[in-house]
C-alpha positions in Angstrom: 24.4 -34.8 15.0 20.2 -33.7 15.6 20.8 -31.2 12.9 22.0 -33.6 10.2 19.1 -36.0 11.5 16.4 -33.6 11.2 17.8 -32.4 8.1 17.6 -36.2 6.8 13.7 -35.9 8.1 12.7 -32.9 6.1 14.3 -34.4 3.1 12.6 -37.7 3.4 9.1 -35.9 4.1 9.9 -33.4 1.1 10.7 -36.8 -1.4 7.1 -38.3 -0.2 5.5 -34.7 -0.9 7.0 -34.5 -4.1 6.3 -38.4 -5.1 2.7 -37.5 -4.4 2.6 -34.1 -6.0 4.2 -35.6 -9.4 2.0 -38.6 -9.3 -1.2 -36.7 -9.4 -0.9 -35.3 -12.6 0.6 -38.1 -14.0 -1.8 -40.7 -13.5 -4.2 -38.3 -15.1 -2.0 -37.8 -18.3 -1.4 -41.6 -18.3 -5.2 -42.8 -17.4 -6.6 -39.9 -20.2 -3.9 -40.9 -22.8 -4.6 -44.5 -22.5 -8.3 -44.0 -22.6 -7.7 -42.0 -26.0 -5.0 -44.8 -27.3 -7.6 -47.3 -26.8 -9.2 -48.3 -30.0 -12.0 -50.1 -28.4 -13.2 -47.2 -26.3 -16.4 -45.3 -28.0 -15.6 -41.7 -27.0 -17.9 -38.8 -28.5 -15.8 -35.9 -30.1 -16.7 -33.6 -27.0 -15.2 -36.5 -24.5 -12.1 -36.8 -26.9 -11.6 -32.7 -26.4 -12.0 -33.1 -22.6 -9.7 -35.6 -22.4 -7.1 -33.9 -24.4 -7.8 -30.6 -22.5 -6.9 -32.4 -19.4 -3.9 -34.1 -20.6 -2.8 -30.9 -21.2 -3.2 -29.1 -18.2 -1.7 -32.1 -16.2 1.0 -31.4 -18.2 1.5 -28.3 -17.7 1.3 -28.9 -13.9 3.7 -31.4 -13.9 6.1 -29.0 -16.0 5.8 -26.6 -13.4 6.2 -29.1 -10.7 9.6 -30.2 -12.1 10.8 -26.7 -12.7 10.2 -26.0 -9.1 12.0 -28.6 -7.9 15.0 -27.8 -10.5 14.8 -24.3 -9.0 14.8 -25.3 -5.4 18.1 -27.1 -6.6 19.5 -24.4 -7.8 18.5 -22.2 -4.6 20.3 -24.8 -2.5 23.5 -24.8 -4.5 23.7 -21.1 -4.6 23.2 -20.9 -8.8 20.0 -19.6 -9.0 20.1 -16.5 -11.9 18.1 -13.2 -11.5 17.2 -11.2 -14.6 16.2 -7.8 -13.5 13.9 -5.3 -15.6 11.1 -3.0 -15.1 7.7 -4.8 -14.5 4.4 -2.7 -14.9 1.8 -4.5 -12.8 -1.1 -2.7 -15.2 -4.4 -4.3 -15.4 -3.0 -6.4 -18.6 -0.5 -8.1 -16.4 -3.1 -9.1 -13.9 -5.8 -9.8 -16.6 -3.5 -12.6 -18.0 -3.3 -14.1 -14.6 -6.7 -13.9 -14.2 -7.6 -15.3 -17.5 -5.3 -18.7 -16.8 -7.0 -18.8 -13.4 -10.4 -18.7 -15.0 -9.4 -21.6 -17.2 -8.6 -23.8 -14.4 -10.9 -26.2 -12.8 -12.0 -24.1 -9.9 -14.8 -25.9 -7.6 -18.4 -24.9 -8.0 -19.1 -22.1 -5.6 -15.4 -20.6 -5.8 -15.7 -16.9 -7.0 -12.5 -15.4 -8.5 -11.8 -11.7 -8.0 -9.4 -9.1 -8.8 -8.6 -6.5 -6.7 -6.3 -3.5 -8.2 -5.4 0.1 -7.4 -6.8 2.9 -9.8 -3.0 3.5 -11.1 -0.2 1.1 -12.4 3.1 0.6 -10.4 6.3 0.2 -12.0 8.7 -2.3 -10.1 12.2 -3.6 -10.8 12.4 -7.3 -10.3 12.7 -11.0 -12.1 9.5 -11.1 -14.2 9.7 -15.1 -14.6 10.5 -15.2 -10.4 7.6 -12.8 -9.7 5.0 -15.0 -12.0 5.9 -18.4 -10.1 5.8 -16.7 -6.6 2.3 -15.6 -7.8 1.2 -18.6 -9.2 2.5 -21.0 -6.3 0.2 -18.6 -4.3 -2.6 -19.0 -6.6 -2.1 -22.7 -7.0 -2.1 -22.8 -3.1 -5.4 -20.9 -3.2 -7.2 -23.4 -5.8 -6.0 -26.1 -4.0 -7.3 -25.2 -0.4 -10.5 -23.2 -1.1 -13.4 -25.5 -1.3 -16.0 -22.5 -1.3 -15.8 -18.8 -1.1 -13.6 -16.7 -2.9 -10.2 -16.3 -4.4 -8.7 -12.5 -4.8 -5.7 -11.6 -6.4 -4.1 -8.3 -7.2 -1.8 -5.8 -5.2 -2.0 -2.9 -2.9 0.2 0.2 -2.6 1.3 0.4 0.7 3.3 3.9 0.7 5.6 5.4 -2.2 8.2 2.8 -1.5 6.3 -0.4 -0.6 3.8 -2.6 -2.5 2.3 -5.8 -1.7 1.4 -8.4 -4.0 -1.4 -10.8 -3.0 -3.5 -13.9 -3.4 -6.2 -13.9 -0.8 -8.9 -16.6 -0.2 -11.4 -18.6 2.2 -9.8 -21.5 2.3 -9.0 -23.7 5.1 -5.8 -21.9 6.0 -3.0 -22.5 8.0 -2.7 -23.3 11.9 -0.8 -20.4 14.0 1.9 -22.9 14.4 2.6 -23.3 11.0 2.4 -19.2 10.1 4.9 -18.8 12.8 7.4 -21.3 11.4 7.2 -19.9 8.0 7.0 -16.1 8.7 
């Protein structure tokens, strides 16, 4: 009985968080598109470009959130599919992630760094899922880093171990949360 009650509580917390996470980009999309659609607004070309850029960024964020929710449903129903292949973690792979990150609205005073070893590594993984994990870590770093730096990359620990990381100088997590997660 206690387990069912705890599960119900966690589901309520999850739904409240998702509601907030979805409303944030949706409010920006609706607000800026309403401004653009209003014939009375006297907007400059630069403002129009800025508003459409914000609509696009928030639309992408919303798509990622919805995709994550659908993936969570697939995980819970044990229907998640993986497509493994060799993936080279070379400079080009990380540079594309780095460039996308630079286009995000990083706060002033937040430096973005790329930390890669001298040689590329090839791993056998699902590139889509790897991208999702890295992007989720990056999004959390961006969200919780007000100043300092965000560093992305990987380290070769030994012959058979590779560590992909996103490090930041953000607020971090309490010891209690860390113990629960890890």
